[in-house]
C-alpha positions as CSV (number, residue, x, y, z in Angstrom):
1,X,24.1,-56.9,-116.7
2,X,21.9,-56.8,-113.8
3,X,22.1,-55.2,-111.4
4,X,23.7,-56.7,-107.7
5,X,19.7,-55.6,-106.1
6,X,18.7,-57.9,-108.8
7,X,19.5,-61.3,-107.4
8,X,17.7,-61.4,-104.2
9,X,18.4,-63.2,-100.8
10,X,16.6,-65.6,-101.9
11,X,18.0,-66.5,-105.5
12,X,21.1,-66.3,-104.3
13,X,20.3,-69.2,-101.9
14,X,18.5,-71.1,-104.4
15,X,21.4,-70.6,-106.4
16,X,23.1,-72.0,-103.2
17,X,21.0,-74.7,-103.2
18,X,21.8,-75.8,-107.6
19,X,24.8,-75.6,-106.4
20,X,24.9,-78.7,-104.0
21,X,22.7,-80.4,-105.8
22,X,25.1,-82.5,-107.3
23,X,27.2,-83.6,-104.5
24,X,24.1,-83.9,-102.4
25,X,22.6,-86.6,-104.9
26,X,26.2,-88.1,-105.0
27,X,26.5,-88.5,-101.4
28,X,22.8,-89.5,-100.0
29,X,23.1,-93.1,-101.1
30,X,25.7,-93.6,-99.4
31,X,24.0,-95.7,-96.9
32,X,21.5,-97.4,-99.0
33,X,25.4,-99.0,-100.6
34,X,25.1,-102.3,-98.8
35,X,21.6,-102.7,-99.7
36,X,22.5,-102.2,-103.2
37,X,24.9,-104.9,-102.9
38,X,22.5,-106.7,-101.2
39,X,19.4,-106.0,-103.5
40,X,21.7,-107.0,-106.6
41,X,23.9,-109.4,-105.5
42,X,26.9,-108.0,-106.5
43,X,30.6,-106.9,-105.0
44,X,31.3,-104.5,-102.4
45,X,33.4,-103.2,-105.4
46,X,30.6,-102.9,-108.1
47,X,27.7,-101.3,-105.6
48,X,30.6,-98.8,-105.0
49,X,30.7,-97.7,-109.2
50,X,27.0,-95.9,-107.9
51,X,29.4,-93.3,-105.5
52,X,32.7,-93.6,-107.5
53,X,31.4,-93.3,-111.6
54,X,29.2,-90.5,-110.1
55,X,31.9,-88.5,-108.5
56,X,33.4,-88.7,-112.6
57,X,30.5,-88.4,-113.6
58,X,30.1,-84.3,-112.0
59,X,34.2,-83.8,-112.1
60,X,33.2,-84.3,-116.4
61,X,30.3,-82.1,-116.6
62,X,31.9,-79.2,-115.1
63,X,34.3,-78.7,-118.1
64,X,31.2,-78.7,-120.4
65,X,28.7,-77.1,-118.8
66,X,31.0,-73.8,-118.4
67,X,32.0,-72.8,-122.1
68,X,28.4,-74.0,-123.7
69,X,27.0,-70.8,-120.7
70,X,30.0,-68.9,-122.4
71,X,28.3,-69.1,-126.0
72,X,24.4,-69.5,-125.2
73,X,23.6,-68.0,-121.7
74,X,23.6,-68.5,-118.2
75,X,19.8,-69.4,-117.9
76,X,19.4,-72.2,-120.3
77,X,22.4,-74.4,-120.0
78,X,21.5,-74.6,-115.9
79,X,17.6,-75.3,-117.0
80,X,19.1,-78.2,-119.3
81,X,21.4,-79.2,-116.7
82,X,18.5,-79.2,-114.1
83,X,16.6,-81.2,-116.8
84,X,19.1,-84.0,-117.3
85,X,18.9,-84.4,-113.3
86,X,15.9,-84.7,-113.1
87,X,15.8,-87.4,-116.4
88,X,18.7,-89.3,-114.2
89,X,16.8,-89.8,-111.0
90,X,13.6,-91.6,-112.7
91,X,16.1,-93.4,-114.7
92,X,17.7,-94.6,-111.2
93,X,13.8,-95.4,-109.7
94,X,13.5,-97.2,-112.8
95,X,16.4,-99.3,-112.9
96,X,15.9,-103.0,-112.1
97,X,19.6,-104.2,-112.5
98,X,23.0,-102.2,-111.2
99,X,24.3,-101.6,-114.4
100,X,21.3,-99.4,-115.2
101,X,21.4,-97.6,-111.9
102,X,25.2,-97.0,-112.1
103,X,24.0,-95.5,-115.8
104,X,21.6,-93.7,-113.5
105,X,23.9,-92.2,-111.1
106,X,25.9,-90.9,-113.6
107,X,23.3,-89.3,-115.9
108,X,21.8,-87.8,-112.6
109,X,24.9,-86.6,-111.5
110,X,26.5,-85.6,-115.0
111,X,23.6,-83.6,-114.9
112,X,23.7,-82.1,-110.7
113,X,27.1,-80.6,-111.8
114,X,25.3,-77.4,-113.8
115,X,25.1,-76.0,-110.5
116,X,28.2,-76.3,-109.1
117,X,29.9,-74.1,-112.2
118,X,26.7,-71.7,-113.1
119,X,26.1,-70.5,-109.9
120,X,29.6,-69.1,-109.3
121,X,29.2,-67.4,-113.0
122,X,26.0,-65.8,-112.9
123,X,27.4,-64.5,-109.5
124,X,30.9,-63.5,-110.7
125,X,28.8,-61.8,-114.3
126,X,26.2,-59.6,-111.6
127,X,29.3,-58.3,-108.8
128,X,32.2,-57.1,-108.4
129,X,35.9,-59.5,-107.7
130,X,35.9,-58.5,-104.0
131,X,31.3,-58.3,-103.6
132,X,31.4,-61.7,-105.8
133,X,33.4,-63.8,-103.0
134,X,31.4,-62.4,-100.3
135,X,28.4,-64.5,-102.3
136,X,30.3,-66.9,-103.4
137,X,31.5,-67.8,-99.7
138,X,27.3,-68.7,-99.3
139,X,27.5,-70.7,-102.2
140,X,29.8,-72.6,-101.1
141,X,28.6,-72.8,-97.5
142,X,25.2,-74.1,-98.3
143,X,27.2,-76.6,-101.0
144,X,29.0,-77.7,-98.4
145,X,26.8,-78.1,-95.5
146,X,23.7,-79.7,-97.6
147,X,25.9,-82.7,-98.4
148,X,27.1,-83.0,-95.1
149,X,23.6,-83.8,-94.4
150,X,22.4,-85.9,-97.2
151,X,23.6,-89.2,-95.9
152,X,21.8,-88.8,-92.8
153,X,18.9,-87.7,-94.5
154,X,19.4,-90.6,-97.2
155,X,19.6,-93.0,-94.3
156,X,16.2,-92.2,-93.1
157,X,14.3,-92.3,-96.1
158,X,15.6,-95.7,-96.9
159,X,14.4,-96.7,-93.6
160,X,10.8,-95.6,-94.0
161,X,10.4,-95.8,-97.5
162,X,13.5,-97.7,-99.6
163,X,16.4,-96.7,-100.7
164,X,14.7,-96.0,-104.1
165,X,12.9,-93.1,-102.1
166,X,16.1,-91.4,-102.4
167,X,15.9,-90.8,-106.2
168,X,12.3,-89.4,-106.1
169,X,13.5,-86.9,-103.5
170,X,16.6,-85.7,-106.0
171,X,14.3,-85.8,-108.1
172,X,11.4,-83.7,-107.1
173,X,13.9,-81.5,-106.0
174,X,15.6,-81.3,-109.2
175,X,11.6,-80.4,-110.8
176,X,11.3,-77.5,-108.2
177,X,14.2,-76.0,-108.6
178,X,14.3,-75.8,-112.3
179,X,10.2,-74.1,-112.5
180,X,11.6,-71.5,-109.8
181,X,14.3,-70.6,-112.2
182,X,12.5,-71.0,-115.2
183,X,10.5,-68.2,-113.7
184,X,13.0,-66.0,-112.1
185,X,16.6,-66.7,-112.8
186,X,17.8,-63.5,-115.0
187,X,20.2,-64.2,-118.0
188,X,22.8,-62.8,-116.5
189,X,25.5,-63.0,-119.4
190,X,26.6,-59.8,-121.5
191,X,28.8,-60.9,-123.8
192,X,28.6,-64.1,-125.3
193,X,31.9,-66.1,-126.3
194,X,32.8,-68.0,-130.3
195,X,32.0,-71.8,-128.6
196,X,33.2,-74.0,-132.0
197,X,33.1,-77.5,-130.6
198,X,35.6,-79.3,-128.3
199,X,38.6,-78.0,-129.8
200,X,38.2,-74.4,-129.3
201,X,37.2,-75.8,-125.8
202,X,40.2,-77.4,-125.2
203,X,42.0,-74.2,-126.3
204,X,40.5,-72.1,-123.8
205,X,41.1,-74.0,-121.2
206,X,44.9,-74.3,-122.6
207,X,44.7,-70.1,-121.9
208,X,43.5,-70.1,-119.0
209,X,46.3,-72.2,-117.7
210,X,48.6,-70.1,-119.6
211,X,47.5,-67.8,-116.9
212,X,49.9,-67.6,-114.4
213,X,47.9,-66.4,-111.4
214,X,44.5,-68.5,-113.0
215,X,46.4,-71.9,-112.2
216,X,47.1,-70.0,-108.2
217,X,44.2,-69.8,-107.3
218,X,42.6,-72.9,-109.1
219,X,44.7,-75.1,-107.9
220,X,44.8,-73.2,-104.5
221,X,41.0,-74.1,-104.6
222,X,41.9,-77.9,-105.7
223,X,44.0,-78.6,-102.6
224,X,42.1,-77.4,-100.3
225,X,39.0,-79.3,-101.6
226,X,41.5,-81.9,-101.1
227,X,41.8,-81.3,-97.9
228,X,38.3,-81.6,-97.0
229,X,37.2,-84.4,-99.4
230,X,39.8,-86.4,-97.6
231,X,39.5,-86.1,-93.8
232,X,35.7,-86.4,-94.5
233,X,36.4,-89.5,-96.2
234,X,37.8,-91.3,-93.5
235,X,37.3,-90.4,-90.6
236,X,34.1,-92.6,-90.0
237,X,37.0,-95.2,-90.1
238,X,39.3,-93.3,-87.9
239,X,36.8,-93.0,-84.7
240,X,35.9,-96.5,-85.1
241,X,38.8,-98.5,-85.7
242,X,41.9,-96.3,-84.6
243,X,40.3,-94.0,-82.0
244,X,38.0,-97.2,-80.3
245,X,34.7,-95.7,-80.3
246,X,31.1,-96.4,-81.5
247,X,30.1,-95.2,-85.0
248,X,27.1,-93.6,-82.7
249,X,29.2,-90.9,-81.6
250,X,31.0,-90.0,-85.0
251,X,28.4,-87.6,-85.8
252,X,28.5,-85.5,-82.5
253,X,32.3,-84.9,-82.7
254,X,31.4,-84.3,-86.8
255,X,29.5,-81.2,-85.8
256,X,32.6,-79.4,-84.9
257,X,33.9,-79.6,-89.0
258,X,30.8,-77.7,-90.6
259,X,30.4,-75.4,-87.8
260,X,34.4,-74.5,-88.3
261,X,33.4,-74.3,-91.9
262,X,30.5,-71.9,-91.6
263,X,32.6,-69.9,-89.0
264,X,35.1,-69.1,-91.9
265,X,32.6,-69.0,-94.7
266,X,31.3,-65.8,-91.5
267,X,34.5,-64.0,-91.8
268,X,34.5,-64.2,-95.5
269,X,31.5,-62.9,-96.1
270,X,31.7,-59.8,-92.9
271,X,35.6,-58.9,-93.8
272,X,35.4,-59.7,-97.7
273,X,34.5,-56.2,-98.5
274,X,37.2,-53.9,-96.7
275,X,40.1,-56.7,-97.2
276,X,41.5,-58.1,-99.9
277,X,40.9,-61.1,-102.4
278,X,44.6,-62.0,-101.6
279,X,45.2,-60.7,-97.6
280,X,41.8,-63.4,-97.0
281,X,43.9,-66.3,-99.0
282,X,46.9,-65.8,-97.3
283,X,45.4,-66.3,-93.8
284,X,43.2,-68.9,-94.5
285,X,45.7,-71.1,-96.0
286,X,47.8,-70.2,-92.8
287,X,45.2,-71.3,-90.6
288,X,44.8,-74.5,-92.4
289,X,48.7,-76.1,-92.0
290,X,48.6,-74.3,-88.8
291,X,45.0,-76.5,-87.8
292,X,46.8,-79.9,-89.3
293,X,49.8,-79.4,-87.8
294,X,48.7,-79.0,-84.3
295,X,46.4,-82.9,-84.8
296,X,50.0,-83.8,-85.5
297,X,51.4,-83.0,-82.7
298,X,48.7,-84.3,-80.6
299,X,48.9,-87.3,-81.7
300,X,52.1,-87.6,-81.4
301,X,52.1,-86.4,-77.6
302,X,49.5,-89.6,-77.4
303,X,46.3,-87.2,-77.2
304,X,44.1,-89.9,-79.2
305,X,40.8,-88.2,-77.8
306,X,38.7,-87.8,-80.5
307,X,38.4,-83.7,-79.2
308,X,42.5,-83.7,-80.2
309,X,41.7,-84.6,-83.5
310,X,38.3,-83.0,-84.5
311,X,39.1,-79.9,-82.5
312,X,42.3,-79.2,-85.1
313,X,41.0,-80.2,-87.6
314,X,38.2,-77.9,-87.6
315,X,40.5,-75.0,-87.2
316,X,42.4,-76.0,-90.2
317,X,38.6,-76.3,-91.8
318,X,37.6,-72.9,-90.6
319,X,40.6,-71.0,-92.5
320,X,39.4,-73.9,-96.0
321,X,36.3,-71.8,-95.4
322,X,38.2,-68.3,-95.2
323,X,40.0,-69.2,-98.3
324,X,37.5,-71.4,-100.9
325,X,35.2,-68.3,-101.3
326,X,37.7,-66.0,-102.6
327,X,39.9,-67.8,-104.5
328,X,37.7,-69.4,-106.2
329,X,35.9,-65.9,-107.0
330,X,39.7,-64.7,-107.5
331,X,40.1,-67.6,-109.9
332,X,37.2,-66.7,-111.9
333,X,38.0,-63.2,-112.4
334,X,40.8,-63.7,-113.9
335,X,39.6,-64.1,-116.8
336,X,35.8,-62.3,-116.6
337,X,35.2,-63.1,-120.4
338,X,35.7,-66.8,-119.9
339,X,33.9,-67.1,-116.8
340,X,32.0,-69.6,-117.2
341,X,34.7,-72.2,-118.7
342,X,37.3,-70.7,-115.6
343,X,34.7,-72.2,-112.8
344,X,34.0,-74.9,-114.5
345,X,38.1,-75.8,-114.8
346,X,38.1,-75.0,-111.0
347,X,35.3,-77.3,-110.2
348,X,37.0,-79.8,-112.4
349,X,39.8,-79.5,-110.4
350,X,38.6,-79.8,-107.5
351,X,36.4,-83.1,-107.9
352,X,38.6,-84.5,-109.6
353,X,41.8,-84.0,-107.0
354,X,39.4,-84.9,-104.3
355,X,38.0,-88.1,-105.6
356,X,41.9,-89.1,-106.4
357,X,42.1,-88.3,-102.6
358,X,39.4,-90.1,-101.4
359,X,40.0,-93.4,-102.7
360,X,44.2,-92.6,-102.0
361,X,43.1,-92.5,-98.2
362,X,41.9,-95.8,-98.6
363,X,45.5,-97.3,-100.1
364,X,47.1,-95.6,-97.2
365,X,45.6,-96.3,-94.5
366,X,47.4,-98.1,-91.9
367,X,45.8,-99.1,-88.8
368,X,47.1,-95.0,-88.0
369,X,45.9,-91.1,-88.4
370,X,48.9,-90.4,-89.8
371,X,48.5,-91.0,-93.5
372,X,45.8,-88.8,-93.3
373,X,47.5,-86.2,-91.9
374,X,50.1,-86.0,-93.4
375,X,48.3,-85.6,-96.8
376,X,46.6,-83.5,-95.4
377,X,48.9,-81.8,-94.6
378,X,50.8,-81.5,-98.2
379,X,47.6,-81.1,-99.3
380,X,47.5,-77.4,-97.4
381,X,51.1,-76.8,-97.9
382,X,50.2,-77.5,-101.8
383,X,47.9,-74.7,-101.5
384,X,49.6,-72.1,-99.3
385,X,52.7,-72.8,-102.6
386,X,50.2,-72.8,-105.7
387,X,48.7,-70.0,-104.1
388,X,52.3,-68.2,-103.5
389,X,53.7,-68.6,-106.7
390,X,50.6,-67.6,-108.3
391,X,50.6,-64.4,-107.3
392,X,54.3,-64.1,-107.0
393,X,54.9,-61.0,-109.9
394,X,51.1,-60.0,-109.5
395,X,50.7,-59.3,-105.7
396,X,47.0,-57.2,-106.4
397,X,45.4,-60.1,-109.1
398,X,42.9,-60.8,-106.9
399,X,41.7,-57.4,-106.1
400,X,40.7,-56.4,-109.8
401,X,37.1,-55.9,-110.4
């Protein structure tokens, strides 16, 4: 197995960028959706499929790459996923109908999901659990921040070169990452696990679900992600229709959210060596509950300024930044021999639940901020309960190497 020093900082950052590729490719097209609707003369619902089916493709992709990498190795499966991303991007660029564009987006997203799974599995192959949490904190930060910035990049590309240009950029970036990883990425899998088809893969997932500790950590990660994605999916509409602010102000206030998350990631990295994973997770989820609770209280007291919403949510997201890398590392650490499968299943739960929550927020919106905040509070409480129930009889589970 490679030693810790065998993964340089530049390679870790490259793995982080790879993990962000799928979500970034999914969100970079957001500013172009109205133009795509007009170009192909389709309804809003049909145009929205280019986004929603991408999220579904990422969720499904995370289930497959983990078991495949446990059998065939991390590197060949990572390169395969990146090749699929390049093919999907070219398919999107050449699409001359909405049907072909949707198919291309599904291919692109399915390929991009590989980084979400295998970057974490590679880190866990190389580092012990407590150190893996610190490195995964970097992966998570980049995975969240890059997709946050990608819609702005997509908007600029669309205005300068047309909406098709976003696929050219994603394709080129994917190809560049593919070429660099082909030369620099070591194979980190030491003991391959036999892969005997879909049935065997499902049995592995069943085994993971039978572990109370794995479920506790995995669903803690899942509901933490629901908190985050629920807010970013609803906040732009709330800014305009509830807080009555121009859309141009949204970006300024939204800066608080990635700053909060990155600050939490910094805490996770800085204190990770000398603080137990379970302690870090517990602190993070409690901070998230407090932050969302504070936002609800301020709204009830009549403080409807954007700062009264974004500042306490930034506090909650700060807690998420502490929790997420530690809980992800702890979930994968429960079954080191199935690190790819555990990472894939955790990623699937994240994306599937977050996609459902993002759609549900739109359904329950009633012209106020309270449905969103109550959903977020429920998810934060569920993340805390999942964590507590999962480790009730195994308090030091997350500290094992």
